[in-house]
N, C-alpha and C positions, 0 to 999 in steps of 0.2 A: 291878766284878761283872758278867759276859755270862752271858746266859741263851739260848738258841738251842732251835728246834725247838717243835712245838705238837702234837707226835705223842698226847698224852694228851687233845687236843680243842681247841676253838676258844675257849672261855668261863674265865674266870679269875674268883676272887673278890678283889677289891684296894681297900684303905683308900686313899681319895684323898688325904686329909690325911698319909698316912704317905708318899704319893708327892711331893706337892707340897712340903711343910715343907723337908725335906731337899735340895730342887731335883735329884732326879734327871733323868737323861734317859734314854729308852726310844729304843733303836734296834731295828729290826725286820730280820730277814731270812728268805729262803725256802728249802726245799730240796723234796724229793719229798712225795709222798702219805703218807698214814699206812700205806695198804698196803704201797707200797714200802719203807717205812723198817722195816715188821715182816718183809719178806721180805728185806731186807739182814741183819737182826738175827739170823735164822734160819739164814742161810747161813754158812757155814765162813769166809767173808773178813772178817777183822776186821783190822783196823789196831792199835788199843791205842795208846800213848803210844811217840814217837818218842825222846826222852830225858827225865830229870828234873833239873833243877839245885837246889842249896841256893839259897836266895833271895839268898846273899852272890854267887852269883856270876852275878846277873841279866845282866850285862853280855855274858857267854858264851852264853846263853841267847836274847840278842835276835840275837848276830850270827849263831848256827844258824838262827835264822828269817832273818833279813836274807838270807841264804846261799841259801837256797830248797831246801835238799838234803834237809830234813826227810820222814818219811814217817810222818804222825800227827803227834799233838799233843805239844806240848813244854810239859813242865810245871815249875814252881818250887814246893819243898819249905818248909814254916817251920819252922826248928829250934827 
């Protein structure tokens, strides 16, 4: 599971045992400021999903991602 962006604020309420016992890893990344994010969301420039594949076709989704030709997200649909 990946979650990105902190546009709702810098603080979260997290139970440490629920993080440590399953041995989750946290990976952080950064993007624009909250104001830039809101400005982008208000604009008409929206990319959305490039494509959605059934989970059984995960190999095709990975090939699409590796090609670098997508514009937007590549999704997997659970049936």
